[in-house]
N, C-alpha and C positions, 0 to 999 in steps of 0.2 A: 893298295888295305885296305878294309871297309875302317870308315871310321869312329870308335865307338867312343859316346858321352861321358863324363867324368859324372859318375853319380854322386857324387858330391856335389854336383853343380847347380844350382837352384835352381828351376825349370822358369823363363820370362817374368809369365803366370802366373807362377804360385809368391815370383818375387813382387811382385804385382799384388795381385790381394794380399801382400804380410803389410807391404805398405798403407794399401789399402785403410786392412783392420787395425796399422796402426798413427794411422790418421784421421781414424775416425775413432783415436781414445777407449779404442775397446778393448776390454782384458780375454779374452781367448783364447781356446788352444788350437795350433791346429796340429792337426793327429793325423802322420802319416802310415800307412793300411799299402801290404803287399798283398793283399788278394784282393780277388775281379770286385767290382763294386758298381759294376756296370747296370744294377737292379735297385730300389728303393729295397727289395725285398734281401740284399746281398748288405748294403750300406748298412743296415739296421741291427740284422747279424755281425758285423763285426762294431758295429758303437754297444751291441745290449742296448737298444730301443725299442718301441714298440715302429712300424713302419709308416704309421702316422708324423711323426715326429721329423721325417727325411722328409728336408728341403728341397722336391727336387723342382728344379731351375727347368721351363717347359716353355722356351720362345716361339714364335710367330714372327712369319713377317706380314706387315698393315699391304697390304689392295696398293691401297690410297700414296700414300707417305716412301712406302719400301720400306718401310723403316723393321729394328724387330723391333718384340716387343719382352716384355719376361713377365712371364706369369710363375709366381713360389705356390707350389704347389704340396698339398701331403701328399706323401709316398704310395696312400694308396688309392687316393685320388686321377681320376678323367678330369681332366680337362676339358668341358663343352662349350665346343664349337660357335654354339650361336647368338649363347652366354658373353661366351671371350671377345665375342664381334662386335655384339650389344656398349657393351663395359670404351674397348679400343673405340670408339665412334665409329670407325670400318673395317670393313671388310680383314677375316685374316687369311692369312694361308702357309705352307707346310714352310719355314725356314730353311733354308739349304743351309748346307758342312760350310761354304762360301762364305755367304752371310754372316752365320755366326759368329766366323772369327774376323771377316773385313766388322763387325758394328763393336762383339764384344772387346776382342783377343783370343774368346778362349774356345780349343773344341771340343764338340759334342763331349755331356757323359764329363769334360767337368767342372763347368758354369756357373761362378759364381755369383750369390749375388755382388758382387764388393770388388771394385778394378778391373771397369767397362775402361773398351777405350775410347768411348763415344758414352757421352747420357744412354740412359734408358730409362723409358720408362716403362715400371715394376707392377702389380697386382699380386695381392698376397689374398691364398687362400686365406676366409677365417678363423680353417681346424688348424692353427697349428700352431693356433693360439690357447686351444684348449690345452697348452703342455705346457709347463718349466721352462724347457730348455728344448730345442730344438737342432738338426744338426745339415749346417750344408754341401756342395763342392767348394771349395778354394782353389779352384785354379786347374783341375787339373780330376783326372778319373781317379790319384791317389794319395788326395790330401781331404780329411774333413777339417771344418769344426764347428761349436757347440755353441749358440749364442738363445740368448731369451730370446724367443721371437717379437717381444712390445719393441728390443732394443730392433730387433733386427727390421721393423715395420717404419718405426721411427731414422735411422739412417740411413734405408734405401730407399727413403720417400713413398713404397709401395701404397697398394692406396689400396684396404681390403675391401675386400667384395665377392659376392659368390660368383663364382666363375666355372665348376663343377658341376658335373649330374650323373 
């Protein structure tokens, strides 16, 4: 007989993000969504914001360090690998699902800026700072939270820099 997951049980990833939000003293609302948010456009439609108000968590693997490196990117922007590599100080490659899960504790599609299993270097797209409020994944593809972008920079330690193209 297949195991059924208790729908009222909170995922470990979501619980870790909620705990991190609480530990950081943030007053943010985590929204549960039941429709797909596989793209920034879908997420923007769900929460009713501009696509660039969605903070995509794009993870690359440092070729020399082997570490996951986080790029918080406005929903409509794409990471320019050459600019991102220059900022990271090493060549960047594709981070596979196993590396992302191992180093962040999150599955692709739900990587939050907070609650990583391991410390992570982070960079933030300056486009996100043009808004009063942005939305980011809260540990699962079905949970998002809203936050002021300056607070996100402060609490993640992300370096604001141009890495899009």
